Structure formats: C-alpha cells, structure tokens
C-alpha positions in Angstrom: -45.4 7.1 -43.2 -43.5 9.2 -45.8 -39.9 8.4 -46.1 -37.2 9.3 -48.6 -37.1 7.3 -51.8 -33.9 5.3 -52.5 -31.3 7.6 -53.8 -27.5 7.8 -54.1 -25.6 9.2 -51.2 -22.4 11.3 -51.4 -20.2 13.5 -49.3 -19.8 12.8 -45.6 -21.8 10.6 -43.2 -22.1 9.8 -39.6 -23.0 6.5 -37.8 -26.3 7.0 -36.0 -26.1 5.9 -32.3 -28.8 6.2 -29.7 -26.6 8.5 -27.6 -26.9 11.0 -30.5 -30.6 10.7 -31.1 -31.8 13.7 -29.0 -29.0 16.1 -29.9 -28.3 15.5 -33.6 -31.7 16.0 -35.2 -32.3 19.5 -33.9 -28.7 20.7 -34.1 -28.7 23.9 -36.3 -27.6 23.3 -39.9 -26.8 19.6 -39.3 -28.3 18.5 -42.6 -25.9 20.8 -44.4 -23.0 19.2 -42.6 -24.0 15.5 -42.4 -25.0 14.2 -45.9 -26.1 10.7 -44.8 -26.5 8.4 -41.8 -25.4 4.8 -41.3 -27.3 2.4 -39.0 -27.1 -1.3 -38.0 -30.4 -2.8 -39.0 -30.2 -5.2 -36.1 -30.6 -2.3 -33.7 -33.9 -1.1 -35.3 -35.7 -4.1 -36.7 -38.8 -4.8 -34.7 -38.6 -1.7 -32.4 -41.7 0.3 -31.6 -42.7 3.2 -29.5 -40.5 6.3 -29.1 -37.4 4.8 -30.8 -39.3 3.8 -33.9 -40.8 7.3 -34.2 -37.4 8.9 -33.7 -35.8 6.7 -36.3 -38.6 7.5 -38.8 -37.9 11.2 -38.2 -34.3 10.7 -39.1 -35.2 8.6 -42.1 -37.3 11.5 -43.4 -34.5 14.0 -43.1 -31.4 12.0 -44.0 -30.5 9.3 -46.5 -30.0 6.1 -44.6 -27.5 3.3 -45.4 -27.2 0.1 -43.5 -24.1 -1.6 -42.1 -24.9 -5.0 -40.5 -23.4 -6.7 -37.5 -24.6 -10.3 -37.4 -24.8 -12.0 -40.8 -21.7 -14.0 -39.9 -20.6 -14.3 -43.5 -17.6 -16.5 -42.6 -19.3 -18.5 -39.9 -19.8 -22.3 -39.9 -23.5 -22.2 -38.8 -26.2 -21.9 -41.5 -27.2 -18.5 -42.6 -30.2 -17.1 -40.7 -32.4 -16.6 -43.7 -35.4 -15.5 -41.6 -33.2 -12.7 -40.3 -32.0 -11.8 -43.8 -35.6 -11.5 -45.0 -36.3 -9.2 -42.1 -33.3 -7.1 -43.2 -34.7 -7.0 -46.7 -38.0 -5.7 -45.3 -36.2 -3.0 -43.3 -34.2 -1.9 -46.4 -37.4 -1.7 -48.4 -39.4 0.1 -45.7 -36.9 2.8 -45.1 -35.7 3.1 -48.7 -32.1 2.2 -47.9 -29.9 2.2 -51.0 -26.9 0.4 -49.6 -26.3 -2.6 -47.3 -22.9 -3.7 -46.1 -21.5 -6.4 -43.7 -18.2 -7.3 -42.2 -15.9 -9.8 -43.8 -15.8 -11.9 -40.6 -17.9 -14.2 -38.5 -19.7 -13.8 -35.2 -21.7 -16.9 -34.5 -21.6 -20.7 -34.3 -24.0 -22.4 -31.9 -24.7 -19.0 -30.5 -23.7 -15.3 -31.0 -20.2 -14.5 -30.1 -20.6 -10.7 -29.8 -17.3 -10.1 -31.6 -15.9 -10.1 -35.1 -13.8 -13.2 -35.6 -11.2 -13.5 -38.3 -11.9 -15.7 -41.3 -8.8 -17.9 -42.2 -7.1 -16.6 -45.3 -7.4 -19.8 -47.3 -8.9 -20.8 -50.7 -11.4 -23.0 -48.9 -12.6 -19.9 -46.9 -12.8 -17.9 -50.1 -15.2 -20.4 -51.5 -17.2 -20.7 -48.3 -17.7 -17.0 -47.7 -18.3 -16.3 -51.4 -21.1 -18.9 -51.5 -22.7 -17.3 -48.5 -22.5 -13.8 -49.9 -24.0 -15.1 -53.1 -26.9 -16.6 -51.1 -27.4 -13.3 -49.2 -27.5 -11.3 -52.4 -30.0 -13.7 -53.9 -32.3 -13.4 -50.9 -32.0 -9.7 -50.7 -32.3 -9.3 -54.5 -29.5 -6.7 -54.4 -25.7 -6.5 -54.3 -24.1 -6.0 -50.9 -20.7 -4.6 -49.9 -18.3 -6.3 -47.5 -16.0 -4.4 -45.2 -12.3 -5.2 -44.7 -12.0 -5.8 -40.9 -9.4 -5.4 -38.3 -8.0 -8.7 -37.0 -5.5 -9.8 -34.4 -4.6 -13.4 -35.5 -4.5 -15.2 -38.8 -5.0 -18.9 -38.1 -4.2 -21.2 -41.0 -3.1 -18.4 -43.2 -2.3 -19.4 -46.8 -2.5 -16.0 -48.5 -2.1 -12.4 -47.5 -5.0 -10.2 -46.3 -5.2 -8.3 -49.6 -5.1 -11.5 -51.6 -8.0 -12.9 -49.6 -10.0 -9.7 -49.8 -9.7 -9.4 -53.5 -10.4 -13.1 -54.0 -13.7 -12.8 -52.1 -14.7 -9.7 -54.0 -14.0 -11.3 -57.3 -15.5 -14.8 -56.5 -18.6 -13.5 -54.8 -19.0 -10.5 -57.3 -19.8 -8.1 -54.5 -18.7 -4.6 -53.5 -16.4 -3.1 -50.9 -16.9 -0.9 -47.9 -13.3 0.4 -47.5 -12.4 0.9 -43.9 -9.3 3.1 -43.9 -8.8 2.9 -40.1 -8.8 -0.9 -40.3 -6.1 -0.8 -42.9 -4.0 1.4 -40.7 -4.6 -0.8 -37.6 -3.8 -4.0 -39.5 -0.7 -2.4 -41.1 0.7 -1.7 -37.6 -0.3 -5.0 -36.0 0.8 -7.2 -38.9 3.7 -5.1 -40.3 2.7 -4.1 -43.9 2.6 -0.8 -45.8 -0.9 0.5 -45.8 -0.5 2.5 -49.0 0.7 -0.6 -50.9 -2.5 -2.4 -49.6 -4.7 0.4 -50.9 -2.9 0.4 -54.2 -4.0 -3.2 -54.7 -7.7 -2.6 -54.1 -10.0 -2.7 -57.2 -11.4 0.8 -57.5 -14.6 -0.3 -59.2 -15.6 -2.3 -56.2 -15.5 0.5 -53.7 -18.9 2.0 -52.7 -18.0 4.1 -49.7 -15.4 4.4 -46.9 -15.2 4.3 -43.1 -12.8 6.3 -40.9 -12.6 6.1 -37.1 -10.4 6.3 -34.1 -8.7 3.5 -32.2 -6.7 2.7 -29.0 -2.9 2.3 -29.1 -2.2 -0.5 -26.7 1.5 -0.7 -27.5 3.9 0.5 -30.1 3.1 -2.6 -32.3 -0.5 -3.2 -31.1 -3.6 -1.1 -31.9 -7.1 -2.1 -30.9 -9.9 -1.0 -33.2 -12.4 0.7 -30.8 -14.2 3.5 -32.6 -14.0 5.3 -29.3 -11.5 8.0 -29.9 -10.6 10.8 -32.3 -9.1 10.0 -35.7 -5.3 10.4 -35.6 -3.1 12.1 -38.1 -1.7 9.0 -39.8 -5.2 7.8 -40.5 -6.2 11.2 -41.9 -3.1 11.0 -44.1 -4.2 7.6 -45.3 -7.7 8.8 -46.0 -6.2 11.7 -48.1 -4.1 9.1 -50.0 -7.3 7.0 -50.6 -8.9 10.0 -52.2 -5.9 10.6 -54.4 -6.1 7.0 -55.6 -9.9 6.6 -56.0 -11.5 10.0 -56.0 -13.8 11.5 -53.4 -15.7 8.4 -52.4 -18.5 8.9 -49.8 -17.0 8.6 -46.3 -18.5 7.9 -42.9 -17.2 8.8 -39.5 -17.7 6.0 -37.0 -17.9 6.7 -33.2 -19.4 4.0 -31.0 -18.6 5.2 -27.5 -16.8 8.0 -25.6 -19.0 10.1 -27.9 -18.0 13.8 -27.6 -20.2 16.8 -28.1 -21.9 17.2 -31.5 -19.6 20.1 -32.3 -16.5 17.9 -32.0 -18.0 15.2 -34.2 -18.9 17.9 -36.8 -15.3 19.1 -36.6 -14.1 15.7 -37.7 -16.8 15.6 -40.4 -15.6 19.0 -41.6 -12.0 17.6 -41.8 -13.2 14.7 -44.0 -14.9 17.3 -46.3 -11.8 19.4 -46.5 -9.8 16.4 -47.6 -12.4 15.6 -50.2 -12.4 19.1 -51.5 -8.6 19.2 -51.7 -8.8 16.6 -54.5 -9.6 17.6 -58.1 -11.6 14.4 -58.8 -15.4 14.8 -58.9 -17.3 13.5 -55.9 -18.5 9.9 -56.2 -21.8 8.6 -55.0 -23.3 5.4 -53.5 -26.1 4.3 -55.8 -28.7 1.7 -54.9 -27.1 -1.7 -54.3 
C-alpha cells in the first residue's frame, strides 16, 4: 500500500469521524480546504475490511496526525506497553508525523471511559512525567500532551497553568494547545483565559484544537465537541495566533455533526483568523 511519507502539517485540520467517512472524501475541493486529518489510533488499530480500506484511502490523500484516548498518562495502573507498541506500529505504517495524548487519566483496574483530572501536585508532576518519558522511549519519538477540561481539582497544590508547565518541563514533551478547554476552564474555575495563554511556553506548542461546548449554567460549561464554536472561543483563538503565530489548528466535532458545508464554514473561519495575522504559518514537524 502506498501512503504518504511523514511530513510537516500546516494550516487547518479536521477530526476524522466515521460519520464523515462517506461524505468527506468525495466532497469537491475538500483537499484544498482541509489540510490534515486527526484520528484516534485506538479507533483504527486492528481493523480490517471496508473500514481499513477507507482509512487507507484517506491516508493517501491527507496528512494524518494521531490524538490518543487511552494512554492514561496520569493513571495509577501500569502503562499498557503492548498497546503503546501497537500505536508505534500504527504511526509507522501510516507515516504519522505527530502523536498527542490527554494530560489526564482514564483507567485503573479497568477503563473508565472518561478523562479524569490529575491532582495538581508536585507528586503528580513526577508521576505523569515519568510515564510520559517511558512512552517517548517506547515510541522513539516525542509526544505532545493536551491541556484538558476538568470539573474538580482534588488535592490541588498549584494552579492549572503551573501544573501544565511543570509537566512540560519535567517530561520534556510538547503541547497540543486546546483553546476551547482553556475557555471552558476559565469560566468553570474563574480565571482569565488570556493570562493563562500568556504563560504558555511558545516553543512547546505543536498545534491547536478548537471546538464547541454546552453551556449548562452561567458558571458551568461542559466540554462536548458537539456544537458550533462560539464567539468568545473564536476571539481567544485569534488572541492565540497574535501571541504564537499561525499554529496549525484542528476543528473537533464528535457528535451532532452538521453537513460538510457547515464544518467547512468553521474551517474557513479558522483560516481567516490565521490569515489576519502577519506572522508566517507554522508547521507540525515529525515528533
């Protein structure tokens, strides 16, 4: 099978979901509008038949980057090294230049099917950093971690941004900057999202996420990826570009998926915000 060689990605991407598989590939001019796709390797490792063939067709036409769901970097259970090596094989087979994971945990004796908050403590910094180091060693590549939305902070000894920066420095890994998660957390936990962004080390950022969410109450937002991006998040994305340049940015939409034309409208808006900045476009190189 001939697939794309590892390369940098730039511009605007879209999360590939199975609900999009039939419509997206043949949509006129889609490769001019969508510069790269992001997949969860867990959803594709070991699949055969039609889904495997369809995925291979996408990998031939689009650069693919991987965003994992189940490494459980902050979890108490041992890392699943067999799974990590399966991820390594997937990244190699499909020439994936970048692999990221959530700064959270999702398993103990079993899989929790949710992203649980890691305590913001020095002990947790050491624990998760050691696990990231082991993952990077097994994969023989750097990974990026994503700042996540959270709804409780048990045993908190430092702020969210202090914890994030401590992990980035101690583990010597990179950052997938989720702009929507910063906005969600800023409302839920009462901080200034721009001040949070100002404290992020620019050299660690490899790409960004933007998404919609659900407003449960005035002071409670649920991160769902199931709605359109709202204006305050667009404004925060524009501020992110002002601070860090035109970093590659991916639109996440996991359910309530609208027609392709509506998704491409949001992708066009990301591109417009990027083009409004004078800084050159940055790329994601192989990690």
